[in-house]
Structure formats: structure tokens, C-alpha cells
C-alpha positions as a LaTeX table, in Angstrom:
\begin{tabular}{lrrr}
\hline
Residue & $x$ (\AA) & $y$ (\AA) & $z$ (\AA) \\
\hline
Unk1 & $-41.24$ & 15.16 & 48.56 \\
Unk2 & $-42.84$ & 15.88 & 45.07 \\
Unk3 & $-41.65$ & 19.05 & 43.28 \\
Unk4 & $-44.20$ & 21.49 & 42.14 \\
Unk5 & $-43.47$ & 24.49 & 40.04 \\
Unk6 & $-45.29$ & 27.25 & 37.90 \\
Unk7 & $-44.50$ & 26.81 & 34.10 \\
Unk8 & $-44.21$ & 29.36 & 31.43 \\
Unk9 & $-47.31$ & 27.96 & 29.28 \\
Unk10 & $-48.14$ & 28.41 & 25.91 \\
Unk11 & $-51.93$ & 28.93 & 25.34 \\
Unk12 & $-54.28$ & 29.97 & 22.44 \\
Unk13 & $-54.14$ & 33.78 & 21.71 \\
Unk14 & $-57.72$ & 34.24 & 22.92 \\
Unk15 & $-57.79$ & 37.95 & 21.68 \\
Unk16 & $-57.30$ & 36.65 & 18.09 \\
Unk17 & $-60.52$ & 36.71 & 16.05 \\
Unk18 & $-62.05$ & 33.23 & 15.39 \\
Unk19 & $-60.49$ & 31.52 & 18.31 \\
Unk20 & $-63.43$ & 30.30 & 20.42 \\
Unk21 & $-62.64$ & 27.97 & 23.33 \\
Unk22 & $-65.71$ & 25.92 & 22.18 \\
Unk23 & $-64.30$ & 25.29 & 19.00 \\
Unk24 & $-60.75$ & 24.61 & 19.56 \\
Unk25 & $-60.58$ & 22.70 & 22.88 \\
Unk26 & $-61.23$ & 19.14 & 22.54 \\
Unk27 & $-61.81$ & 16.14 & 24.83 \\
Unk28 & $-58.64$ & 13.97 & 25.49 \\
Unk29 & $-57.31$ & 11.88 & 22.49 \\
Unk30 & $-57.92$ & 8.31 & 24.31 \\
Unk31 & $-61.72$ & 8.97 & 24.16 \\
Unk32 & $-62.16$ & 10.19 & 20.71 \\
Unk33 & $-63.38$ & 7.76 & 18.00 \\
Unk34 & $-62.25$ & 8.24 & 14.40 \\
Unk35 & $-65.61$ & 9.93 & 13.60 \\
Unk36 & $-64.99$ & 12.44 & 16.54 \\
Unk37 & $-61.75$ & 13.32 & 15.20 \\
Unk38 & $-62.72$ & 13.82 & 11.73 \\
Unk39 & $-65.31$ & 16.23 & 12.92 \\
Unk40 & $-63.08$ & 18.26 & 15.30 \\
Unk41 & $-60.58$ & 18.30 & 12.49 \\
Unk42 & $-63.06$ & 20.37 & 10.53 \\
Unk43 & $-62.16$ & 23.35 & 12.77 \\
Unk44 & $-58.76$ & 24.73 & 11.26 \\
Unk45 & $-57.23$ & 25.35 & 14.65 \\
Unk46 & $-58.83$ & 22.74 & 16.59 \\
Unk47 & $-56.24$ & 20.95 & 19.23 \\
Unk48 & $-57.00$ & 17.71 & 17.59 \\
Unk49 & $-54.60$ & 18.48 & 14.66 \\
Unk50 & $-51.94$ & 18.52 & 17.22 \\
Unk51 & $-52.89$ & 15.85 & 19.93 \\
Unk52 & $-54.41$ & 13.38 & 17.34 \\
Unk53 & $-52.78$ & 14.21 & 14.44 \\
Unk54 & $-52.53$ & 12.95 & 10.73 \\
Unk55 & $-49.04$ & 12.29 & 11.22 \\
Unk56 & $-46.48$ & 13.16 & 13.72 \\
Unk57 & $-44.76$ & 15.18 & 11.21 \\
Unk58 & $-47.91$ & 17.20 & 10.44 \\
Unk59 & $-48.23$ & 17.94 & 14.20 \\
Unk60 & $-44.95$ & 19.43 & 14.22 \\
Unk61 & $-45.50$ & 21.35 & 11.14 \\
Unk62 & $-48.81$ & 22.96 & 12.32 \\
Unk63 & $-47.47$ & 23.56 & 16.01 \\
Unk64 & $-44.80$ & 25.60 & 14.46 \\
Unk65 & $-46.96$ & 27.44 & 12.12 \\
Unk66 & $-49.37$ & 28.34 & 15.03 \\
Unk67 & $-46.75$ & 29.54 & 17.09 \\
Unk68 & $-45.26$ & 31.68 & 13.94 \\
Unk69 & $-48.76$ & 33.04 & 13.58 \\
Unk70 & $-49.58$ & 33.93 & 17.09 \\
Unk71 & $-52.26$ & 31.56 & 17.26 \\
Unk72 & $-50.44$ & 29.98 & 20.25 \\
Unk73 & $-48.76$ & 32.44 & 22.52 \\
Unk74 & $-46.50$ & 32.05 & 25.40 \\
Unk75 & $-46.85$ & 33.45 & 28.91 \\
Unk76 & $-44.33$ & 35.98 & 29.86 \\
Unk77 & $-43.71$ & 34.67 & 33.27 \\
Unk78 & $-44.28$ & 31.10 & 34.72 \\
Unk79 & $-47.57$ & 30.75 & 36.53 \\
Unk80 & $-50.13$ & 28.27 & 37.83 \\
Unk81 & $-53.60$ & 28.02 & 36.37 \\
Unk82 & $-56.98$ & 26.99 & 38.36 \\
Unk83 & $-59.74$ & 25.38 & 36.66 \\
Unk84 & $-63.31$ & 25.04 & 38.20 \\
Unk85 & $-65.31$ & 22.08 & 36.45 \\
Unk86 & $-68.96$ & 22.00 & 37.17 \\
Unk87 & $-70.71$ & 18.74 & 36.47 \\
Unk88 & $-73.62$ & 16.63 & 37.06 \\
Unk89 & $-73.50$ & 13.49 & 39.44 \\
Unk90 & $-76.55$ & 11.72 & 39.61 \\
Unk91 & $-79.06$ & 14.41 & 40.91 \\
Unk92 & $-76.32$ & 16.82 & 42.25 \\
Unk93 & $-74.23$ & 19.36 & 40.69 \\
Unk94 & $-70.66$ & 19.26 & 41.73 \\
Unk95 & $-67.68$ & 21.75 & 41.43 \\
Unk96 & $-64.17$ & 20.08 & 40.97 \\
Unk97 & $-61.10$ & 22.39 & 41.43 \\
Unk98 & $-57.80$ & 21.48 & 40.00 \\
Unk99 & $-54.47$ & 23.36 & 39.63 \\
Unk100 & $-52.00$ & 23.38 & 36.30 \\
Unk101 & $-48.39$ & 23.31 & 36.83 \\
Unk102 & $-45.28$ & 21.36 & 36.42 \\
Unk103 & $-44.54$ & 18.30 & 38.62 \\
Unk104 & $-41.03$ & 17.00 & 38.49 \\
Unk105 & $-40.62$ & 13.69 & 36.85 \\
Unk106 & $-40.10$ & 11.38 & 39.77 \\
Unk107 & $-39.50$ & 7.56 & 39.03 \\
Unk108 & $-42.15$ & 5.41 & 40.94 \\
Unk109 & $-39.14$ & 3.98 & 42.79 \\
Unk110 & $-38.90$ & 7.19 & 44.53 \\
Unk111 & $-42.26$ & 6.88 & 46.24 \\
Unk112 & $-43.42$ & 10.18 & 45.54 \\
Unk113 & $-45.59$ & 9.65 & 42.30 \\
Unk114 & $-47.66$ & 6.63 & 42.41 \\
Unk115 & $-49.49$ & 4.77 & 39.63 \\
Unk116 & $-52.54$ & 2.60 & 39.97 \\
Unk117 & $-53.08$ & 1.26 & 36.58 \\
Unk118 & $-51.34$ & $-0.85$ & 34.13 \\
Unk119 & $-49.72$ & 0.56 & 30.89 \\
Unk120 & $-49.37$ & $-0.73$ & 27.43 \\
Unk121 & $-46.20$ & $-0.30$ & 24.98 \\
Unk122 & $-48.43$ & 0.86 & 21.91 \\
Unk123 & $-49.93$ & 3.65 & 23.59 \\
Unk124 & $-46.69$ & 4.80 & 25.23 \\
Unk125 & $-44.84$ & 4.59 & 21.85 \\
Unk126 & $-47.57$ & 6.79 & 20.30 \\
Unk127 & $-47.17$ & 9.54 & 22.85 \\
Unk128 & $-43.29$ & 9.42 & 22.96 \\
Unk129 & $-43.30$ & 9.82 & 19.12 \\
Unk130 & $-45.84$ & 12.88 & 19.52 \\
Unk131 & $-43.58$ & 14.27 & 22.27 \\
Unk132 & $-40.40$ & 14.05 & 20.11 \\
Unk133 & $-42.22$ & 15.71 & 17.21 \\
Unk134 & $-43.69$ & 18.46 & 19.17 \\
Unk135 & $-41.15$ & 19.30 & 21.71 \\
Unk136 & $-43.59$ & 19.21 & 24.35 \\
Unk137 & $-46.60$ & 17.98 & 26.35 \\
Unk138 & $-49.71$ & 18.72 & 24.68 \\
Unk139 & $-52.34$ & 17.36 & 27.40 \\
Unk140 & $-52.12$ & 17.31 & 31.29 \\
Unk141 & $-51.50$ & 14.25 & 33.35 \\
Unk142 & $-54.33$ & 14.10 & 36.03 \\
Unk143 & $-53.08$ & 13.71 & 39.54 \\
Unk144 & $-54.72$ & 13.68 & 42.81 \\
Unk145 & $-53.53$ & 14.52 & 46.43 \\
Unk146 & $-55.18$ & 14.66 & 49.89 \\
Unk147 & $-55.52$ & 17.95 & 51.65 \\
Unk148 & $-58.23$ & 18.22 & 54.43 \\
Unk149 & $-57.53$ & 21.96 & 54.83 \\
Unk150 & $-58.53$ & 22.41 & 51.28 \\
Unk151 & $-55.89$ & 25.15 & 50.35 \\
Unk152 & $-56.56$ & 25.00 & 46.74 \\
Unk153 & $-60.24$ & 25.36 & 46.89 \\
Unk154 & $-60.02$ & 28.32 & 49.23 \\
Unk155 & $-57.61$ & 30.03 & 46.56 \\
Unk156 & $-60.40$ & 29.16 & 43.84 \\
Unk157 & $-63.17$ & 30.76 & 46.03 \\
Unk158 & $-61.18$ & 34.19 & 46.11 \\
Unk159 & $-60.95$ & 33.99 & 42.27 \\
Unk160 & $-64.62$ & 33.39 & 41.73 \\
Unk161 & $-65.00$ & 37.15 & 42.50 \\
Unk162 & $-63.23$ & 38.04 & 39.16 \\
Unk163 & $-63.86$ & 37.09 & 35.43 \\
Unk164 & $-62.34$ & 33.89 & 34.30 \\
Unk165 & $-59.64$ & 34.02 & 31.49 \\
Unk166 & $-61.94$ & 31.37 & 29.50 \\
Unk167 & $-65.14$ & 29.72 & 30.19 \\
Unk168 & $-66.49$ & 26.87 & 28.17 \\
Unk169 & $-68.83$ & 23.82 & 27.92 \\
Unk170 & $-67.05$ & 20.62 & 27.46 \\
Unk171 & $-69.76$ & 18.47 & 26.80 \\
Unk172 & $-73.33$ & 18.31 & 27.85 \\
Unk173 & $-73.78$ & 19.22 & 31.83 \\
Unk174 & $-69.93$ & 19.89 & 31.99 \\
Unk175 & $-68.61$ & 23.72 & 32.22 \\
Unk176 & $-65.30$ & 24.89 & 32.78 \\
Unk177 & $-63.54$ & 28.15 & 34.00 \\
Unk178 & $-60.07$ & 28.94 & 33.81 \\
Unk179 & $-58.19$ & 31.79 & 35.93 \\
Unk180 & $-54.47$ & 32.31 & 36.35 \\
Unk181 & $-53.57$ & 32.28 & 39.90 \\
Unk182 & $-51.93$ & 35.08 & 41.42 \\
Unk183 & $-48.09$ & 34.81 & 41.90 \\
Unk184 & $-48.72$ & 35.68 & 45.73 \\
Unk185 & $-50.08$ & 32.22 & 45.85 \\
Unk186 & $-47.29$ & 30.38 & 44.15 \\
Unk187 & $-45.19$ & 29.48 & 47.21 \\
Unk188 & $-48.38$ & 28.27 & 48.87 \\
Unk189 & $-49.18$ & 25.71 & 45.98 \\
Unk190 & $-45.39$ & 24.63 & 45.80 \\
Unk191 & $-45.47$ & 24.12 & 49.52 \\
Unk192 & $-48.65$ & 22.39 & 49.50 \\
Unk193 & $-47.62$ & 19.78 & 46.92 \\
Unk194 & $-44.16$ & 19.08 & 48.72 \\
Unk195 & $-45.64$ & 17.79 & 51.39 \\
Unk196 & $-48.20$ & 15.21 & 49.59 \\
Unk197 & $-47.87$ & 11.94 & 47.87 \\
Unk198 & $-49.27$ & 12.25 & 44.29 \\
Unk199 & $-51.24$ & 9.56 & 42.94 \\
Unk200 & $-51.95$ & 9.44 & 39.13 \\
Unk201 & $-55.67$ & 9.43 & 38.56 \\
Unk202 & $-55.47$ & 9.50 & 34.70 \\
Unk203 & $-52.41$ & 9.68 & 32.28 \\
Unk204 & $-50.33$ & 6.76 & 33.18 \\
Unk205 & $-49.03$ & 6.44 & 29.81 \\
Unk206 & $-48.10$ & 9.92 & 29.41 \\
Unk207 & $-46.47$ & 10.04 & 32.86 \\
Unk208 & $-44.20$ & 7.13 & 31.96 \\
Unk209 & $-43.65$ & 8.52 & 28.42 \\
Unk210 & $-42.37$ & 11.77 & 30.21 \\
Unk211 & $-39.95$ & 9.48 & 32.05 \\
Unk212 & $-38.83$ & 7.83 & 29.02 \\
Unk213 & $-38.28$ & 11.01 & 27.23 \\
Unk214 & $-36.05$ & 12.45 & 29.95 \\
Unk215 & $-33.82$ & 9.49 & 29.76 \\
Unk216 & $-33.34$ & 10.04 & 26.09 \\
Unk217 & $-32.24$ & 13.56 & 26.70 \\
Unk218 & $-29.08$ & 15.08 & 28.14 \\
Unk219 & $-28.99$ & 15.71 & 31.88 \\
Unk220 & $-29.85$ & 19.11 & 32.36 \\
Unk221 & $-31.30$ & 20.44 & 35.82 \\
Unk222 & $-32.71$ & 23.42 & 33.94 \\
Unk223 & $-34.14$ & 21.53 & 31.13 \\
Unk224 & $-38.28$ & 22.03 & 30.98 \\
Unk225 & $-38.71$ & 18.17 & 30.35 \\
Unk226 & $-37.54$ & 17.50 & 33.92 \\
Unk227 & $-41.29$ & 18.60 & 34.88 \\
Unk228 & $-44.44$ & 16.92 & 33.62 \\
Unk229 & $-47.50$ & 19.06 & 32.65 \\
Unk230 & $-50.03$ & 17.97 & 35.27 \\
Unk231 & $-53.38$ & 18.96 & 36.90 \\
Unk232 & $-53.83$ & 18.01 & 40.66 \\
Unk233 & $-56.92$ & 17.87 & 42.45 \\
Unk234 & $-57.93$ & 17.30 & 46.10 \\
Unk235 & $-59.19$ & 13.90 & 47.16 \\
Unk236 & $-60.77$ & 15.73 & 50.27 \\
Unk237 & $-62.76$ & 17.93 & 48.09 \\
Unk238 & $-66.42$ & 16.79 & 47.88 \\
Unk239 & $-66.27$ & 17.99 & 44.11 \\
Unk240 & $-63.73$ & 14.95 & 43.36 \\
Unk241 & $-65.61$ & 11.59 & 42.73 \\
Unk242 & $-64.16$ & 8.21 & 41.36 \\
Unk243 & $-66.72$ & 6.75 & 38.93 \\
Unk244 & $-66.62$ & 3.04 & 37.72 \\
Unk245 & $-65.53$ & 1.86 & 34.13 \\
Unk246 & $-68.22$ & $-0.65$ & 32.98 \\
Unk247 & $-67.56$ & $-3.51$ & 30.33 \\
Unk248 & $-69.36$ & $-4.78$ & 27.41 \\
Unk249 & $-68.64$ & $-8.31$ & 25.84 \\
Unk250 & $-68.14$ & $-8.17$ & 22.04 \\
Unk251 & $-69.08$ & $-10.83$ & 19.69 \\
Unk252 & $-65.88$ & $-12.08$ & 18.67 \\
Unk253 & $-66.69$ & $-15.44$ & 20.55 \\
Unk254 & $-70.22$ & $-16.54$ & 21.16 \\
Unk255 & $-70.31$ & $-17.60$ & 24.89 \\
Unk256 & $-72.67$ & $-20.13$ & 26.58 \\
Unk257 & $-73.98$ & $-18.06$ & 29.19 \\
Unk258 & $-75.84$ & $-20.33$ & 31.26 \\
Unk259 & $-72.79$ & $-22.74$ & 31.51 \\
Unk260 & $-70.64$ & $-19.73$ & 32.48 \\
Unk261 & $-73.01$ & $-18.65$ & 35.04 \\
Unk262 & $-73.18$ & $-22.17$ & 36.61 \\
Unk263 & $-69.42$ & $-22.17$ & 36.69 \\
Unk264 & $-69.41$ & $-19.00$ & 38.51 \\
Unk265 & $-71.65$ & $-20.15$ & 41.23 \\
Unk266 & $-68.55$ & $-21.82$ & 42.59 \\
Unk267 & $-67.17$ & $-18.50$ & 43.50 \\
Unk268 & $-70.07$ & $-16.05$ & 43.76 \\
Unk269 & $-73.37$ & $-15.60$ & 45.47 \\
Unk270 & $-75.99$ & $-14.56$ & 42.91 \\
Unk271 & $-78.77$ & $-12.30$ & 43.11 \\
Unk272 & $-81.04$ & $-11.87$ & 40.19 \\
Unk273 & $-83.54$ & $-9.09$ & 39.21 \\
Unk274 & $-85.39$ & $-7.44$ & 36.59 \\
Unk275 & $-84.42$ & $-3.96$ & 37.83 \\
Unk276 & $-80.95$ & $-2.67$ & 38.44 \\
Unk277 & $-82.47$ & $-0.12$ & 41.16 \\
Unk278 & $-83.33$ & $-3.19$ & 43.16 \\
Unk279 & $-79.69$ & $-4.47$ & 43.14 \\
Unk280 & $-78.12$ & $-0.60$ & 43.75 \\
Unk281 & $-78.40$ & $-0.68$ & 47.53 \\
Unk282 & $-77.25$ & $-4.35$ & 47.87 \\
Unk283 & $-73.80$ & $-5.87$ & 47.51 \\
Unk284 & $-70.16$ & $-4.72$ & 48.62 \\
Unk285 & $-67.85$ & $-2.41$ & 46.51 \\
Unk286 & $-66.45$ & $-5.61$ & 44.94 \\
Unk287 & $-69.72$ & $-7.03$ & 43.56 \\
Unk288 & $-70.48$ & $-6.67$ & 39.85 \\
Unk289 & $-73.70$ & $-6.89$ & 37.73 \\
Unk290 & $-74.06$ & $-9.01$ & 34.56 \\
Unk291 & $-76.58$ & $-7.70$ & 32.09 \\
Unk292 & $-78.06$ & $-9.66$ & 29.41 \\
Unk293 & $-81.42$ & $-10.60$ & 27.99 \\
Unk294 & $-83.01$ & $-7.73$ & 29.74 \\
Unk295 & $-82.03$ & $-9.40$ & 33.19 \\
Unk296 & $-79.55$ & $-8.26$ & 35.92 \\
Unk297 & $-77.62$ & $-10.72$ & 37.91 \\
Unk298 & $-75.31$ & $-9.42$ & 40.76 \\
Unk299 & $-72.35$ & $-11.43$ & 41.70 \\
Unk300 & $-70.64$ & $-11.05$ & 45.04 \\
Unk301 & $-67.57$ & $-13.26$ & 45.94 \\
Unk302 & $-68.43$ & $-16.16$ & 48.54 \\
Unk303 & $-65.25$ & $-15.01$ & 50.29 \\
Unk304 & $-65.30$ & $-11.84$ & 51.98 \\
Unk305 & $-62.50$ & $-9.27$ & 50.95 \\
Unk306 & $-59.39$ & $-10.25$ & 52.78 \\
Unk307 & $-57.15$ & $-7.76$ & 51.06 \\
Unk308 & $-56.90$ & $-4.68$ & 49.31 \\
Unk309 & $-57.41$ & $-6.21$ & 45.60 \\
Unk310 & $-60.26$ & $-8.35$ & 46.95 \\
Unk311 & $-62.26$ & $-5.12$ & 47.49 \\
Unk312 & $-62.03$ & $-3.78$ & 43.72 \\
Unk313 & $-64.91$ & $-5.20$ & 41.63 \\
Unk314 & $-62.63$ & $-4.87$ & 38.30 \\
Unk315 & $-60.22$ & $-7.34$ & 39.97 \\
Unk316 & $-62.74$ & $-9.81$ & 41.27 \\
Unk317 & $-64.39$ & $-9.66$ & 37.75 \\
Unk318 & $-61.19$ & $-10.08$ & 35.86 \\
Unk319 & $-59.73$ & $-13.03$ & 38.07 \\
Unk320 & $-62.88$ & $-14.81$ & 39.03 \\
Unk321 & $-65.24$ & $-14.47$ & 36.16 \\
Unk322 & $-63.23$ & $-13.31$ & 32.99 \\
Unk323 & $-60.54$ & $-15.94$ & 33.39 \\
Unk324 & $-61.99$ & $-18.70$ & 35.50 \\
Unk325 & $-65.84$ & $-18.53$ & 34.54 \\
Unk326 & $-65.29$ & $-17.52$ & 30.82 \\
Unk327 & $-61.93$ & $-19.08$ & 30.21 \\
Unk328 & $-60.49$ & $-15.86$ & 28.83 \\
Unk329 & $-56.61$ & $-15.92$ & 28.45 \\
Unk330 & $-54.23$ & $-13.12$ & 29.20 \\
Unk331 & $-53.59$ & $-12.60$ & 25.48 \\
Unk332 & $-57.23$ & $-12.49$ & 24.63 \\
Unk333 & $-58.00$ & $-9.69$ & 27.62 \\
Unk334 & $-54.83$ & $-7.86$ & 26.23 \\
Unk335 & $-55.83$ & $-7.74$ & 22.77 \\
Unk336 & $-58.89$ & $-5.67$ & 23.38 \\
Unk337 & $-61.24$ & $-7.67$ & 21.01 \\
Unk338 & $-63.50$ & $-9.45$ & 23.69 \\
Unk339 & $-63.82$ & $-6.55$ & 26.14 \\
Unk340 & $-64.61$ & $-2.90$ & 25.80 \\
Unk341 & $-64.95$ & 0.01 & 28.31 \\
Unk342 & $-67.41$ & 2.65 & 29.06 \\
Unk343 & $-68.38$ & 4.90 & 32.16 \\
Unk344 & $-71.83$ & 5.39 & 30.37 \\
Unk345 & $-74.30$ & 3.10 & 31.99 \\
Unk346 & $-76.97$ & 3.73 & 29.64 \\
Unk347 & $-74.59$ & 2.85 & 26.96 \\
Unk348 & $-74.28$ & $-0.59$ & 28.40 \\
Unk349 & $-77.93$ & $-1.30$ & 28.54 \\
Unk350 & $-78.55$ & 0.17 & 25.00 \\
Unk351 & $-75.97$ & $-1.84$ & 23.12 \\
Unk352 & $-76.97$ & $-5.21$ & 24.90 \\
Unk353 & $-80.62$ & $-4.50$ & 24.03 \\
Unk354 & $-79.60$ & $-3.68$ & 20.50 \\
Unk355 & $-77.70$ & $-6.81$ & 20.27 \\
Unk356 & $-74.26$ & $-4.91$ & 19.24 \\
Unk357 & $-72.86$ & $-6.53$ & 22.41 \\
Unk358 & $-73.50$ & $-9.99$ & 23.89 \\
Unk359 & $-73.46$ & $-8.85$ & 27.75 \\
Unk360 & $-72.37$ & $-6.00$ & 29.83 \\
Unk361 & $-70.81$ & $-5.86$ & 33.14 \\
Unk362 & $-71.95$ & $-3.00$ & 35.58 \\
Unk363 & $-69.20$ & $-2.16$ & 38.25 \\
Unk364 & $-69.38$ & $-0.15$ & 41.37 \\
Unk365 & $-66.87$ & 2.74 & 42.07 \\
Unk366 & $-63.41$ & 1.94 & 43.76 \\
Unk367 & $-63.19$ & 3.56 & 47.29 \\
Unk368 & $-60.72$ & 6.22 & 47.60 \\
Unk369 & $-59.04$ & 4.35 & 50.61 \\
Unk370 & $-58.52$ & 1.28 & 48.34 \\
Unk371 & $-57.02$ & 3.34 & 45.57 \\
Unk372 & $-54.58$ & 4.91 & 47.99 \\
Unk373 & $-53.62$ & 1.51 & 49.42 \\
Unk374 & $-52.84$ & $-0.12$ & 45.82 \\
Unk375 & $-50.65$ & 2.85 & 44.71 \\
Unk376 & $-48.70$ & 2.97 & 48.08 \\
Unk377 & $-48.04$ & $-0.69$ & 48.03 \\
Unk378 & $-46.62$ & $-0.48$ & 44.55 \\
Unk379 & $-49.19$ & $-2.68$ & 42.74 \\
Unk380 & $-51.62$ & $-1.63$ & 39.85 \\
Unk381 & $-55.27$ & $-2.46$ & 39.27 \\
Unk382 & $-56.75$ & $-4.01$ & 36.12 \\
Unk383 & $-56.99$ & $-1.79$ & 33.25 \\
Unk384 & $-59.63$ & 0.70 & 33.45 \\
Unk385 & $-60.71$ & 0.06 & 36.99 \\
Unk386 & $-61.53$ & 4.00 & 37.71 \\
Unk387 & $-62.79$ & 6.75 & 35.87 \\
Unk388 & $-62.26$ & 10.36 & 36.94 \\
Unk389 & $-65.15$ & 12.30 & 35.65 \\
Unk390 & $-65.23$ & 14.46 & 33.96 \\
Unk391 & $-62.18$ & 13.80 & 31.90 \\
Unk392 & $-59.68$ & 16.76 & 31.49 \\
Unk393 & $-60.10$ & 18.75 & 28.23 \\
Unk394 & $-57.06$ & 19.13 & 25.87 \\
Unk395 & $-55.98$ & 22.64 & 24.56 \\
Unk396 & $-56.39$ & 24.85 & 27.65 \\
Unk397 & $-52.52$ & 24.99 & 28.17 \\
Unk398 & $-49.42$ & 23.46 & 26.51 \\
Unk399 & $-46.00$ & 22.86 & 28.11 \\
Unk400 & $-43.66$ & 23.16 & 25.13 \\
Unk401 & $-39.72$ & 23.54 & 25.01 \\
Unk402 & $-38.95$ & 23.67 & 21.12 \\
Unk403 & $-37.39$ & 27.10 & 21.69 \\
Unk404 & $-35.11$ & 25.77 & 24.55 \\
Unk405 & $-33.84$ & 23.08 & 22.12 \\
Unk406 & $-33.31$ & 25.68 & 19.18 \\
\hline
\end{tabular}
């Protein structure tokens, strides 16, 4: 079963004047716009200089300088770290617990680590080049497992009695606290993960990059690249939720929506409304809503769900609407010029109302049991089927091995 070990992490030297978590930790690279990166890069030691660098060489140079100048320091001993993330989910306030450590890089064929989304070579090539330049992993994979006993959460409750190592706001409504887990709990966490299946929630590209990197390096059972930097969270915890990714349609091609809707009626039952609230309690998990001209139309497949994929709204949208009703091809969908993704529902409405998008698709969350079924059968969902909110911050910890290669 999966091997989970404590790592001898690097982290910011929080005792150094001027190093404030709020100013040096950033959102993950794949959600940052060009403007976001430029703004973050205005702070000298923000992690964006390493994880979204001006060049791979620049990332390597800055990383080595930061280590030399004790901006980044290495733990004396391997350890696990735990993070409590407090966030708003609708009208409730949730806390998600997760543990940072090293997971052995298991090929998917071993059926220990399971993907659920497609990956693309461009993103993998970028992350592999960065890994080669920095000799390490700068941000964690997000993995999930199922533990009804909630062992990790119990450890977290113990640590709440003490002061966190760092505490910072990630974005409005999201606050993180980090503790180093006492070594006495290390065997408990290793045993916990050894008995579980690990499902990749976020970071598929970086996991596959870790596999590729290991394949390029000499076989060495002691090498640090045998383990991928990961954050693991428990499906059974009420603090872990799966949110949907919604879609917008660009103006790359002007679509005849009335004709498309008429064609779609062959495959879907339609329910029209002036209010999304009127539709929120109706429909199945595979239903989705088209928003345009300040009107909402809910589409529900005429066929009852008959397998795992027919219960996934993103799959039904992709197969029956984008491809059949709108006539988008594989190449057009892969190019990313027609469809954009966001988990912000308000952004969908705003973009369509302002005219910057032709239309929006509002999806429902993928049920957890469906996610597990997809993973365990070795299949993958359409791109951006799930959104695990909040995203993991980058810059909390680093898994680096430049000294091992020296």
C-alpha cells in the first residue's frame, strides 16, 4: 500500500525580519493571471519568483541565493506538518485538516495512487523543467483518502491547544494555521496512509512530472525524488468539500444558440427559469444550467444515469452538448480558445451580463462516491470536473534535494 514518510522540509526563516507569511506565500501557479504574478513579484521574496519564475534559470539562481542567505532554512529532522484551513462554504464556516509529507511515487498501474482528470503535455513539460532547475518540488500535490475514524483530525484537535508555527489569510474568507506534528504521531500517520487508497484531488500534472523525473534519475532507494511532496486530506471529514468548475463560452466563434438549444432537446429535458434559485433544488447531479440573456435553462439528460460517467455533469455537458449540440471538435476543446473555467458562480453571471462571454454553464458538484469509482476503474473525467476549495497555498514548505546531488 502507499508509503507515506516525514520529510526534511525547507521553509521560510520566519524569524528573519521582513518575512511575513501574508507577503511571501501565494496562491498556486495555475490560478494566477499575468497581472497576479506581476503584483506578487513586487515583493522580493514572494514564492512566485520560484514557482512562476521569469525563467527556469532565474528560479534556480534565486533559490540558491535564498538558501545561502538563510531566507529558506532546512529542518533538522524529517517531520510531518498539519494545516487547518478555515473557509466559508455558503452560509457555513468549515475547517479542513490536511497533513504535509512525502508519498512514494507509485506508478498508477500499481493501484495505490489514482488520478481522476486528464493531463496535458505543455503543463507537464513546464513543471518538469522547473523541477530540473530547482532540484525539488515547490508546491504540494493535493491527495485525498477515506478515514471514518478521523485520526488526522484528532491530532489536529490536540494541536489547537498550542500556538501555530504560522497563521495567515490566503484570500478573503480563507485562513490557514500550520503546526509541526510531534514525532510521536509519525508512526500513526505512516500506518494510516499505508492502509488507504490515495486519490489525486489536484496536482495531476505535478504527480506525473514526479514520475517522469524519477524515471530520468539514477535508481537509488535513498534518493529524495522517490517521494512526492503531498498534502493529504480526509474524505470523511465534514471540512472537505468538492465544488464544481463552471464554464464560460468565448467569442472565438459566434454560436446560434436557438438552433443549438433545439438540437439539444433531442438528448435533454429542458427547464427554463428567470432565477437560478428556482432550479437549485431540482435536477440530478449530472444536470447543468445554461445562462445567457439573463435567462437560465437547466438541461437534464433524457436517459437516466446508467454508469459512473453519466452521473458527472461535466461529462454529460462535454459529450452531449459541447460536441453534439454545439459541434465543437476534440481539437477545439483541447485548444482552450472556446471554453474557460472558473469555480466562481458570480463571475459566470458577471461575464455574460457584461458581454465578455457569450454564455455560461453552471454545473453541480461531483458526488464523492462517483469520484472514487472513476479513480478505481482507471478512467479519467473531463478536464476541470472538480474543484477542491480552497486551493493549497504555495510557499508553506518546500521539498528540495539540491544538497543530495551536490
